[in-house]
C-alpha positions as protocol buffer text, in pm:
chain_id: "A"
residue {
  index: 1
  type: MET
  ca { x: 24440 y: -14003 z: 5463 }
}
residue {
  index: 2
  type: THR
  ca { x: 24599 y: -13695 z: 5307 }
}
residue {
  index: 3
  type: LEU
  ca { x: 24417 y: -13393 z: 5168 }
}
residue {
  index: 4
  type: GLU
  ca { x: 24518 y: -13505 z: 4819 }
}
residue {
  index: 5
  type: GLU
  ca { x: 24377 y: -13854 z: 4867 }
}
residue {
  index: 6
  type: CYS
  ca { x: 24059 y: -13710 z: 5013 }
}
residue {
  index: 7
  type: LEU
  ca { x: 24017 y: -13473 z: 4718 }
}
residue {
  index: 8
  type: LYS
  ca { x: 24069 y: -13755 z: 4468 }
}
residue {
  index: 9
  type: GLU
  ca { x: 23800 y: -13959 z: 4642 }
}
residue {
  index: 10
  type: GLY
  ca { x: 23561 y: -13664 z: 4625 }
}
residue {
  index: 11
  type: VAL
  ca { x: 23630 y: -13604 z: 4255 }
}
residue {
  index: 12
  type: SER
  ca { x: 23580 y: -13972 z: 4175 }
}
residue {
  index: 13
  type: LYS
  ca { x: 23249 y: -13988 z: 4356 }
}
residue {
  index: 14
  type: LEU
  ca { x: 23117 y: -13673 z: 4187 }
}
residue {
  index: 15
  type: GLN
  ca { x: 23234 y: -13796 z: 3849 }
}
residue {
  index: 16
  type: SER
  ca { x: 23056 y: -14128 z: 3892 }
}
residue {
  index: 17
  type: ASN
  ca { x: 22735 y: -13937 z: 3965 }
}
residue {
  index: 18
  type: ASN
  ca { x: 22762 y: -13727 z: 3647 }
}
residue {
  index: 19
  type: ILE
  ca { x: 22835 y: -13399 z: 3821 }
}
residue {
  index: 20
  type: HIS
  ca { x: 22968 y: -13133 z: 3586 }
}
residue {
  index: 21
  type: ASP
  ca { x: 23281 y: -12949 z: 3703 }
}
residue {
  index: 22
  type: CYS
  ca { x: 23351 y: -13231 z: 3947 }
}
residue {
  index: 23
  type: ASP
  ca { x: 23711 y: -13119 z: 4001 }
}
residue {
  index: 24
  type: ALA
  ca { x: 23619 y: -12762 z: 4089 }
}
residue {
  index: 25
  type: ASP
  ca { x: 23322 y: -12864 z: 4303 }
}
residue {
  index: 26
  type: ALA
  ca { x: 23520 y: -13126 z: 4495 }
}
residue {
  index: 27
  type: PHE
  ca { x: 23788 y: -12872 z: 4574 }
}
residue {
  index: 28
  type: ALA
  ca { x: 23536 y: -12604 z: 4674 }
}
residue {
  index: 29
  type: LEU
  ca { x: 23380 y: -12844 z: 4923 }
}
residue {
  index: 30
  type: LEU
  ca { x: 23720 y: -12944 z: 5058 }
}
residue {
  index: 31
  type: GLU
  ca { x: 23809 y: -12579 z: 5105 }
}
residue {
  index: 32
  type: GLU
  ca { x: 23477 y: -12521 z: 5280 }
}
residue {
  index: 33
  type: VAL
  ca { x: 23552 y: -12795 z: 5534 }
}
residue {
  index: 34
  type: THR
  ca { x: 23927 y: -12751 z: 5586 }
}
residue {
  index: 35
  type: SER
  ca { x: 23974 y: -12379 z: 5505 }
}
residue {
  index: 36
  type: VAL
  ca { x: 24272 y: -12479 z: 5287 }
}
residue {
  index: 37
  type: ALA
  ca { x: 24269 y: -12232 z: 4998 }
}
residue {
  index: 38
  type: ARG
  ca { x: 24375 y: -12332 z: 4650 }
}
residue {
  index: 39
  type: SER
  ca { x: 24683 y: -12113 z: 4684 }
}
residue {
  index: 40
  type: ASP
  ca { x: 24796 y: -12324 z: 4984 }
}
residue {
  index: 41
  type: TYR
  ca { x: 24678 y: -12664 z: 4868 }
}
residue {
  index: 42
  type: PHE
  ca { x: 24988 y: -12770 z: 4675 }
}
residue {
  index: 43
  type: LEU
  ca { x: 25202 y: -12693 z: 4977 }
}
residue {
  index: 44
  type: ARG
  ca { x: 24969 y: -12881 z: 5210 }
}
residue {
  index: 45
  type: LYS
  ca { x: 24827 y: -13161 z: 4997 }
}
residue {
  index: 46
  type: CYS
  ca { x: 25028 y: -13422 z: 5191 }
}
residue {
  index: 47
  type: ASP
  ca { x: 24884 y: -13303 z: 5523 }
}
residue {
  index: 48
  type: GLU
  ca { x: 24665 y: -13556 z: 5702 }
}
residue {
  index: 49
  type: ILE
  ca { x: 24295 y: -13472 z: 5713 }
}
residue {
  index: 50
  type: THR
  ca { x: 24123 y: -13527 z: 6046 }
}
residue {
  index: 51
  type: LYS
  ca { x: 23854 y: -13789 z: 6078 }
}
residue {
  index: 52
  type: ASP
  ca { x: 23591 y: -13525 z: 6158 }
}
residue {
  index: 53
  type: ASP
  ca { x: 23686 y: -13318 z: 5853 }
}
residue {
  index: 54
  type: TYR
  ca { x: 23686 y: -13625 z: 5631 }
}
residue {
  index: 55
  type: ASN
  ca { x: 23337 y: -13725 z: 5748 }
}
residue {
  index: 56
  type: ALA
  ca { x: 23209 y: -13369 z: 5707 }
}
residue {
  index: 57
  type: TYR
  ca { x: 23359 y: -13352 z: 5358 }
}
residue {
  index: 58
  type: MET
  ca { x: 23204 y: -13677 z: 5243 }
}
residue {
  index: 59
  type: LYS
  ca { x: 22863 y: -13563 z: 5369 }
}
residue {
  index: 60
  type: LEU
  ca { x: 22891 y: -13255 z: 5147 }
}
residue {
  index: 61
  type: ILE
  ca { x: 23007 y: -13470 z: 4855 }
}
residue {
  index: 62
  type: ASP
  ca { x: 22700 y: -13690 z: 4905 }
}
residue {
  index: 63
  type: LEU
  ca { x: 22476 y: -13382 z: 4888 }
}
residue {
  index: 64
  type: ARG
  ca { x: 22640 y: -13270 z: 4566 }
}
residue {
  index: 65
  type: CYS
  ca { x: 22594 y: -13621 z: 4425 }
}
residue {
  index: 66
  type: GLU
  ca { x: 22220 y: -13563 z: 4471 }
}
residue {
  index: 67
  type: HIS
  ca { x: 22261 y: -13267 z: 4229 }
}
residue {
  index: 68
  type: ILE
  ca { x: 22202 y: -13011 z: 4500 }
}
residue {
  index: 69
  type: PRO
  ca { x: 22385 y: -12704 z: 4366 }
}
residue {
  index: 70
  type: LEU
  ca { x: 22726 y: -12636 z: 4514 }
}
residue {
  index: 71
  type: GLN
  ca { x: 22620 y: -12283 z: 4609 }
}
residue {
  index: 72
  type: HIS
  ca { x: 22322 y: -12413 z: 4807 }
}
residue {
  index: 73
  type: ILE
  ca { x: 22544 y: -12657 z: 4994 }
}
residue {
  index: 74
  type: ILE
  ca { x: 22795 y: -12395 z: 5100 }
}
residue {
  index: 75
  type: GLY
  ca { x: 22536 y: -12114 z: 5121 }
}
residue {
  index: 76
  type: LYS
  ca { x: 22721 y: -11860 z: 4911 }
}
residue {
  index: 77
  type: ALA
  ca { x: 22802 y: -11759 z: 4554 }
}
residue {
  index: 78
  type: ASN
  ca { x: 23054 y: -11523 z: 4400 }
}
residue {
  index: 79
  type: PHE
  ca { x: 22923 y: -11247 z: 4176 }
}
residue {
  index: 80
  type: TYR
  ca { x: 23121 y: -10954 z: 4035 }
}
residue {
  index: 81
  type: GLY
  ca { x: 23390 y: -11007 z: 4297 }
}
residue {
  index: 82
  type: TYR
  ca { x: 23148 y: -11010 z: 4591 }
}
residue {
  index: 83
  type: GLU
  ca { x: 23034 y: -11306 z: 4800 }
}
residue {
  index: 84
  type: PHE
  ca { x: 22655 y: -11332 z: 4825 }
}
residue {
  index: 85
  type: ILE
  ca { x: 22447 y: -11544 z: 5060 }
}
residue {
  index: 86
  type: VAL
  ca { x: 22220 y: -11778 z: 4863 }
}
residue {
  index: 87
  type: ASN
  ca { x: 21975 y: -12057 z: 4932 }
}
residue {
  index: 88
  type: SER
  ca { x: 21694 y: -12242 z: 4757 }
}
residue {
  index: 89
  type: ASN
  ca { x: 21468 y: -11934 z: 4777 }
}
residue {
  index: 90
  type: VAL
  ca { x: 21667 y: -11736 z: 4518 }
}
residue {
  index: 91
  type: LEU
  ca { x: 21833 y: -11793 z: 4185 }
}
residue {
  index: 92
  type: ILE
  ca { x: 22205 y: -11853 z: 4211 }
}
residue {
  index: 93
  type: PRO
  ca { x: 22385 y: -11544 z: 4071 }
}
residue {
  index: 94
  type: ARG
  ca { x: 22546 y: -11635 z: 3742 }
}
residue {
  index: 95
  type: GLN
  ca { x: 22835 y: -11489 z: 3548 }
}
residue {
  index: 96
  type: ASP
  ca { x: 22612 y: -11405 z: 3251 }
}
residue {
  index: 97
  type: THR
  ca { x: 22424 y: -11158 z: 3471 }
}
residue {
  index: 98
  type: GLU
  ca { x: 22747 y: -10969 z: 3538 }
}
residue {
  index: 99
  type: VAL
  ca { x: 22715 y: -10840 z: 3180 }
}
residue {
  index: 100
  type: VAL
  ca { x: 22387 y: -10675 z: 3280 }
}
residue {
  index: 101
  type: VAL
  ca { x: 22562 y: -10498 z: 3568 }
}
residue {
  index: 102
  type: GLU
  ca { x: 22844 y: -10385 z: 3338 }
}
residue {
  index: 103
  type: HIS
  ca { x: 22603 y: -10219 z: 3098 }
}
residue {
  index: 104
  type: VAL
  ca { x: 22396 y: -10056 z: 3372 }
}
residue {
  index: 105
  type: LEU
  ca { x: 22714 y: -9908 z: 3519 }
}
residue {
  index: 106
  type: SER
  ca { x: 22806 y: -9769 z: 3177 }
}
residue {
  index: 107
  type: LEU
  ca { x: 22485 y: -9566 z: 3149 }
}
residue {
  index: 108
  type: PRO
  ca { x: 22509 y: -9190 z: 3205 }
}
residue {
  index: 109
  type: GLN
  ca { x: 22230 y: -9198 z: 3463 }
}
residue {
  index: 110
  type: GLY
  ca { x: 22251 y: -9389 z: 3787 }
}
residue {
  index: 111
  type: ASP
  ca { x: 22147 y: -9185 z: 4089 }
}
residue {
  index: 112
  type: SER
  ca { x: 21830 y: -9389 z: 4156 }
}
residue {
  index: 113
  type: ILE
  ca { x: 21793 y: -9757 z: 4070 }
}
residue {
  index: 114
  type: LEU
  ca { x: 21501 y: -9997 z: 4090 }
}
residue {
  index: 115
  type: ASP
  ca { x: 21616 y: -10361 z: 4094 }
}
residue {
  index: 116
  type: MET
  ca { x: 21292 y: -10546 z: 4020 }
}
residue {
  index: 117
  type: CYS
  ca { x: 21258 y: -10924 z: 4079 }
}
residue {
  index: 118
  type: CYS
  ca { x: 21575 y: -10881 z: 4282 }
}
residue {
  index: 119
  type: GLY
  ca { x: 21609 y: -11234 z: 4429 }
}
residue {
  index: 120
  type: SER
  ca { x: 21938 y: -11241 z: 4620 }
}
residue {
  index: 121
  type: GLY
  ca { x: 21984 y: -10869 z: 4550 }
}
residue {
  index: 122
  type: CYS
  ca { x: 22304 y: -10933 z: 4355 }
}
residue {
  index: 123
  type: ILE
  ca { x: 22229 y: -10682 z: 4078 }
}
residue {
  index: 124
  type: GLY
  ca { x: 22117 y: -10389 z: 4292 }
}
residue {
  index: 125
  type: ILE
  ca { x: 22375 y: -10444 z: 4564 }
}
residue {
  index: 126
  type: THR
  ca { x: 22660 y: -10474 z: 4314 }
}
residue {
  index: 127
  type: ILE
  ca { x: 22556 y: -10157 z: 4130 }
}
residue {
  index: 128
  type: TYR
  ca { x: 22533 y: -9975 z: 4463 }
}
residue {
  index: 129
  type: LEU
  ca { x: 22877 y: -10092 z: 4577 }
}
residue {
  index: 130
  type: GLU
  ca { x: 23043 y: -10018 z: 4244 }
}
residue {
  index: 131
  type: ASN
  ca { x: 22896 y: -9668 z: 4238 }
}
residue {
  index: 132
  type: VAL
  ca { x: 23023 y: -9608 z: 4591 }
}
residue {
  index: 133
  type: LYS
  ca { x: 23371 y: -9699 z: 4466 }
}
residue {
  index: 134
  type: ARG
  ca { x: 23332 y: -9442 z: 4189 }
}
residue {
  index: 135
  type: GLY
  ca { x: 23208 y: -9173 z: 4425 }
}
residue {
  index: 136
  type: ILE
  ca { x: 22855 y: -9175 z: 4280 }
}
residue {
  index: 137
  type: ASN
  ca { x: 22569 y: -9124 z: 4523 }
}
residue {
  index: 138
  type: THR
  ca { x: 22308 y: -9385 z: 4441 }
}
residue {
  index: 139
  type: SER
  ca { x: 21981 y: -9488 z: 4600 }
}
residue {
  index: 140
  type: VAL
  ca { x: 21858 y: -9839 z: 4527 }
}
residue {
  index: 141
  type: THR
  ca { x: 21515 y: -9996 z: 4573 }
}
residue {
  index: 142
  type: ALA
  ca { x: 21518 y: -10375 z: 4555 }
}
residue {
  index: 143
  type: SER
  ca { x: 21180 y: -10539 z: 4509 }
}
residue {
  index: 144
  type: ASP
  ca { x: 21047 y: -10893 z: 4483 }
}
residue {
  index: 145
  type: ILE
  ca { x: 20715 y: -11068 z: 4530 }
}
residue {
  index: 146
  type: SER
  ca { x: 20874 y: -11337 z: 4748 }
}
residue {
  index: 147
  type: PRO
  ca { x: 20927 y: -11254 z: 5117 }
}
residue {
  index: 148
  type: LYS
  ca { x: 21168 y: -11548 z: 5141 }
}
residue {
  index: 149
  type: ALA
  ca { x: 21377 y: -11404 z: 4860 }
}
residue {
  index: 150
  type: LEU
  ca { x: 21372 y: -11062 z: 5025 }
}
residue {
  index: 151
  type: ASP
  ca { x: 21501 y: -11217 z: 5346 }
}
residue {
  index: 152
  type: VAL
  ca { x: 21808 y: -11324 z: 5148 }
}
residue {
  index: 153
  type: THR
  ca { x: 21835 y: -10976 z: 4996 }
}
residue {
  index: 154
  type: ARG
  ca { x: 21822 y: -10824 z: 5343 }
}
residue {
  index: 155
  type: ARG
  ca { x: 22095 y: -11055 z: 5471 }
}
residue {
  index: 156
  type: ASN
  ca { x: 22316 y: -10961 z: 5176 }
}
residue {
  index: 157
  type: VAL
  ca { x: 22258 y: -10590 z: 5234 }
}
residue {
  index: 158
  type: ASP
  ca { x: 22352 y: -10635 z: 5601 }
}
residue {
  index: 159
  type: LYS
  ca { x: 22664 y: -10829 z: 5500 }
}
residue {
  index: 160
  type: LEU
  ca { x: 22789 y: -10617 z: 5210 }
}
residue {
  index: 161
  type: ILE
  ca { x: 22650 y: -10267 z: 5268 }
}
residue {
  index: 162
  type: GLY
  ca { x: 22542 y: -10238 z: 5629 }
}
residue {
  index: 163
  type: ASP
  ca { x: 22280 y: -10014 z: 5782 }
}
residue {
  index: 164
  type: ASN
  ca { x: 22191 y: -9718 z: 5560 }
}
residue {
  index: 165
  type: ASP
  ca { x: 21890 y: -9528 z: 5431 }
}
residue {
  index: 166
  type: THR
  ca { x: 21981 y: -9534 z: 5061 }
}
residue {
  index: 167
  type: PHE
  ca { x: 21910 y: -9903 z: 4999 }
}
residue {
  index: 168
  type: ARG
  ca { x: 21542 y: -9987 z: 5035 }
}
residue {
  index: 169
  type: ILE
  ca { x: 21380 y: -10332 z: 5022 }
}
residue {
  index: 170
  type: VAL
  ca { x: 21015 y: -10358 z: 4915 }
}
residue {
  index: 171
  type: GLU
  ca { x: 20785 y: -10659 z: 4889 }
}
residue {
  index: 172
  type: SER
  ca { x: 20591 y: -10598 z: 4571 }
}
residue {
  index: 173
  type: ASP
  ca { x: 20425 y: -10776 z: 4282 }
}
residue {
  index: 174
  type: LEU
  ca { x: 20610 y: -10579 z: 4014 }
}
residue {
  index: 175
  type: PHE
  ca { x: 20495 y: -10214 z: 4053 }
}
residue {
  index: 176
  type: ASP
  ca { x: 20214 y: -10266 z: 4307 }
}
residue {
  index: 177
  type: ASN
  ca { x: 20403 y: -10119 z: 4606 }
}
residue {
  index: 178
  type: ILE
  ca { x: 20656 y: -9907 z: 4418 }
}
residue {
  index: 179
  type: ASP
  ca { x: 20648 y: -9528 z: 4433 }
}
residue {
  index: 180
  type: GLY
  ca { x: 20863 y: -9254 z: 4287 }
}
residue {
  index: 181
  type: ARG
  ca { x: 21061 y: -9237 z: 3964 }
}
residue {
  index: 182
  type: PHE
  ca { x: 21397 y: -9392 z: 3885 }
}
residue {
  index: 183
  type: SER
  ca { x: 21685 y: -9315 z: 3655 }
}
residue {
  index: 184
  type: ILE
  ca { x: 21727 y: -9688 z: 3582 }
}
residue {
  index: 185
  type: ILE
  ca { x: 21495 y: -9984 z: 3619 }
}
residue {
  index: 186
  type: VAL
  ca { x: 21683 y: -10312 z: 3589 }
}
residue {
  index: 187
  type: CYS
  ca { x: 21515 y: -10650 z: 3599 }
}
residue {
  index: 188
  type: ASN
  ca { x: 21610 y: -11014 z: 3563 }
}
residue {
  index: 189
  type: PRO
  ca { x: 21256 y: -11155 z: 3545 }
}
residue {
  index: 190
  type: PRO
  ca { x: 21142 y: -11516 z: 3513 }
}
residue {
  index: 191
  type: TYR
  ca { x: 21181 y: -11583 z: 3140 }
}
residue {
  index: 192
  type: ILE
  ca { x: 21185 y: -11959 z: 3085 }
}
residue {
  index: 193
  type: PRO
  ca { x: 20880 y: -12084 z: 2891 }
}
residue {
  index: 194
  type: THR
  ca { x: 20688 y: -12319 z: 3118 }
}
residue {
  index: 195
  type: LYS
  ca { x: 20723 y: -12614 z: 2882 }
}
residue {
  index: 196
  type: ASP
  ca { x: 21103 y: -12574 z: 2877 }
}
residue {
  index: 197
  type: ILE
  ca { x: 21157 y: -12592 z: 3253 }
}
residue {
  index: 198
  type: ASP
  ca { x: 21151 y: -12973 z: 3255 }
}
residue {
  index: 199
  type: GLU
  ca { x: 21437 y: -12969 z: 3005 }
}
residue {
  index: 200
  type: LEU
  ca { x: 21669 y: -12766 z: 3228 }
}
residue {
  index: 201
  type: GLU
  ca { x: 21955 y: -12935 z: 3411 }
}
residue {
  index: 202
  type: ILE
  ca { x: 21848 y: -13104 z: 3731 }
}
residue {
  index: 203
  type: GLU
  ca { x: 22027 y: -12850 z: 3955 }
}
residue {
  index: 204
  type: VAL
  ca { x: 21807 y: -12576 z: 3810 }
}
residue {
  index: 205
  type: ARG
  ca { x: 21469 y: -12742 z: 3762 }
}
residue {
  index: 206
  type: LYS
  ca { x: 21467 y: -12913 z: 4104 }
}
residue {
  index: 207
  type: HIS
  ca { x: 21650 y: -12663 z: 4322 }
}
residue {
  index: 208
  type: ASP
  ca { x: 21600 y: -12310 z: 4184 }
}
residue {
  index: 209
  type: PRO
  ca { x: 21265 y: -12155 z: 4287 }
}
residue {
  index: 210
  type: PHE
  ca { x: 21000 y: -12222 z: 4020 }
}
residue {
  index: 211
  type: LEU
  ca { x: 20862 y: -11873 z: 4082 }
}
residue {
  index: 212
  type: ALA
  ca { x: 21191 y: -11724 z: 3960 }
}
residue {
  index: 213
  type: LEU
  ca { x: 21204 y: -11939 z: 3645 }
}
residue {
  index: 214
  type: ASP
  ca { x: 20855 y: -11955 z: 3498 }
}
residue {
  index: 215
  type: GLY
  ca { x: 20792 y: -11693 z: 3232 }
}
residue {
  index: 216
  type: ASP
  ca { x: 20457 y: -11845 z: 3131 }
}
residue {
  index: 217
  type: GLU
  ca { x: 20378 y: -12005 z: 2797 }
}
residue {
  index: 218
  type: ASP
  ca { x: 20613 y: -11800 z: 2577 }
}
residue {
  index: 219
  type: GLY
  ca { x: 20859 y: -11678 z: 2843 }
}
residue {
  index: 220
  type: LEU
  ca { x: 20758 y: -11318 z: 2776 }
}
residue {
  index: 221
  type: SER
  ca { x: 20486 y: -11268 z: 3036 }
}
residue {
  index: 222
  type: PHE
  ca { x: 20686 y: -11044 z: 3268 }
}
residue {
  index: 223
  type: TYR
  ca { x: 20826 y: -10830 z: 2986 }
}
residue {
  index: 224
  type: LYS
  ca { x: 20473 y: -10771 z: 2860 }
}
residue {
  index: 225
  type: ARG
  ca { x: 20363 y: -10661 z: 3207 }
}
residue {
  index: 226
  type: ILE
  ca { x: 20666 y: -10449 z: 3294 }
}
residue {
  index: 227
  type: ILE
  ca { x: 20747 y: -10263 z: 2972 }
}
residue {
  index: 228
  type: PRO
  ca { x: 20429 y: -10050 z: 2940 }
}
residue {
  index: 229
  type: LYS
  ca { x: 20404 y: -9977 z: 3312 }
}
residue {
  index: 230
  type: ALA
  ca { x: 20771 y: -9889 z: 3360 }
}
residue {
  index: 231
  type: ARG
  ca { x: 20726 y: -9561 z: 3170 }
}
residue {
  index: 232
  type: GLU
  ca { x: 20528 y: -9429 z: 3468 }
}
residue {
  index: 233
  type: TYR
  ca { x: 20822 y: -9498 z: 3701 }
}
residue {
  index: 234
  type: LEU
  ca { x: 21115 y: -9378 z: 3490 }
}
residue {
  index: 235
  type: LYS
  ca { x: 21255 y: -9028 z: 3490 }
}
residue {
  index: 236
  type: PRO
  ca { x: 21237 y: -8846 z: 3154 }
}
residue {
  index: 237
  type: ASP
  ca { x: 21596 y: -8947 z: 3069 }
}
residue {
  index: 238
  type: GLY
  ca { x: 21578 y: -9288 z: 3234 }
}
residue {
  index: 239
  type: TYR
  ca { x: 21651 y: -9638 z: 3107 }
}
residue {
  index: 240
  type: LEU
  ca { x: 21487 y: -9977 z: 3125 }
}
residue {
  index: 241
  type: CYS
  ca { x: 21726 y: -10275 z: 3128 }
}
residue {
  index: 242
  type: PHE
  ca { x: 21634 y: -10643 z: 3112 }
}
residue {
  index: 243
  type: GLU
  ca { x: 21818 y: -10969 z: 3128 }
}
residue {
  index: 244
  type: ILE
  ca { x: 21674 y: -11196 z: 2859 }
}
residue {
  index: 245
  type: GLY
  ca { x: 21695 y: -11551 z: 2734 }
}
residue {
  index: 246
  type: TYR
  ca { x: 21925 y: -11631 z: 2442 }
}
residue {
  index: 247
  type: ASN
  ca { x: 21637 y: -11618 z: 2188 }
}
residue {
  index: 248
  type: GLN
  ca { x: 21440 y: -11325 z: 2330 }
}
residue {
  index: 249
  type: GLY
  ca { x: 21635 y: -11028 z: 2198 }
}
residue {
  index: 250
  type: GLU
  ca { x: 21404 y: -10964 z: 1903 }
}
residue {
  index: 251
  type: PRO
  ca { x: 21065 y: -10999 z: 2078 }
}
residue {
  index: 252
  type: VAL
  ca { x: 21167 y: -10802 z: 2388 }
}
residue {
  index: 253
  type: SER
  ca { x: 21327 y: -10520 z: 2189 }
}
residue {
  index: 254
  type: ARG
  ca { x: 21018 y: -10510 z: 1967 }
}
residue {
  index: 255
  type: LEU
  ca { x: 20794 y: -10476 z: 2273 }
}
residue {
  index: 256
  type: MET
  ca { x: 21006 y: -10186 z: 2397 }
}
residue {
  index: 257
  type: ILE
  ca { x: 21002 y: -10006 z: 2063 }
}
residue {
  index: 258
  type: GLU
  ca { x: 20625 y: -10053 z: 2035 }
}
residue {
  index: 259
  type: ASN
  ca { x: 20591 y: -9890 z: 2378 }
}
residue {
  index: 260
  type: GLY
  ca { x: 20792 y: -9583 z: 2282 }
}
residue {
  index: 261
  type: TYR
  ca { x: 21139 y: -9659 z: 2417 }
}
residue {
  index: 262
  type: LYS
  ca { x: 21425 y: -9505 z: 2221 }
}
residue {
  index: 263
  type: ASP
  ca { x: 21764 y: -9636 z: 2108 }
}
residue {
  index: 264
  type: VAL
  ca { x: 21673 y: -9992 z: 2204 }
}
residue {
  index: 265
  type: GLU
  ca { x: 21979 y: -10219 z: 2194 }
}
residue {
  index: 266
  type: VAL
  ca { x: 22039 y: -10590 z: 2242 }
}
residue {
  index: 267
  type: HIS
  ca { x: 22375 y: -10688 z: 2397 }
}
residue {
  index: 268
  type: LYS
  ca { x: 22546 y: -11024 z: 2415 }
}
residue {
  index: 269
  type: ASP
  ca { x: 22708 y: -11212 z: 2701 }
}
residue {
  index: 270
  type: LEU
  ca { x: 23061 y: -11350 z: 2704 }
}
residue {
  index: 271
  type: GLY
  ca { x: 22938 y: -11661 z: 2524 }
}
residue {
  index: 272
  type: GLY
  ca { x: 22809 y: -11454 z: 2233 }
}
residue {
  index: 273
  type: LEU
  ca { x: 22441 y: -11506 z: 2318 }
}
residue {
  index: 274
  type: ASP
  ca { x: 22184 y: -11230 z: 2350 }
}
residue {
  index: 275
  type: ARG
  ca { x: 22170 y: -11147 z: 2720 }
}
residue {
  index: 276
  type: LEU
  ca { x: 22017 y: -10803 z: 2777 }
}
residue {
  index: 277
  type: VAL
  ca { x: 21801 y: -10535 z: 2622 }
}
residue {
  index: 278
  type: ILE
  ca { x: 21835 y: -10166 z: 2709 }
}
residue {
  index: 279
  type: GLY
  ca { x: 21606 y: -9885 z: 2602 }
}
residue {
  index: 280
  type: GLY
  ca { x: 21589 y: -9516 z: 2694 }
}
residue {
  index: 281
  type: MET
  ca { x: 21297 y: -9283 z: 2749 }
}
residue {
  index: 282
  type: THR
  ca { x: 21440 y: -8998 z: 2540 }
}
residue {
  index: 283
  type: CYS
  ca { x: 21820 y: -8992 z: 2536 }
}
residue {
  index: 284
  type: SER
  ca { x: 22066 y: -9186 z: 2321 }
}
residue {
  index: 285
  type: ILE
  ca { x: 22253 y: -9459 z: 2509 }
}
residue {
  index: 286
  type: ASN
  ca { x: 22555 y: -9449 z: 2282 }
}
């Protein structure tokens, strides 16, 4: 059997099991097994696949047919040009969250960052690495209540940053074990209303950690807890930045304004949906 024939079989099987993006997922799994990159595939598609590789490939296809996320199967996800380790203990980094990173990087402050509810660490690590590229000295504290999530964060720090004393990992229920003040607090908290979780696609509701999804009855529980308390941990010219659900721009921005944040803005993602809210302690963010 050739690589092309093997790929077609994988696509067909995924398609028959109602897997979205079956073409892309089938190829990603083939690349994982054979190490044949897309750039080489068309030159090598008539190559014979070994029996061992074929069997390994079909096992991965079977896992994907069970709606286990592709990223969990291969143990990695791309985010902002970096490859992050992921598993079922953390949310899979998504492209929409890259918009949050873009806006944080555009802020005039950035020497000390708190990445709260950090999960895989993709936000804090990416900000750190991008600031290094720009010659900006940045310290980052990444915090999460889940020790299993923080194990993934730690592995990603080891992989992408290495040993250093400017990236700190803290197990904390929001601010419980946090000390000091930060120029930016950024957070992608659980924000799905509990009743809506059963309506999410099967890859999310069955395989993403419930702890990272559930925002309580109205989806706003974590915003209500974080927004008032964050003022005690922000520098006088600091900023608070949240990822939000598509319909949470108005209530989250209202909460921030009611708690004294200035120049509160809602920004959209690439799909035109509200994706983040930013507010400053004193300074304009324009």
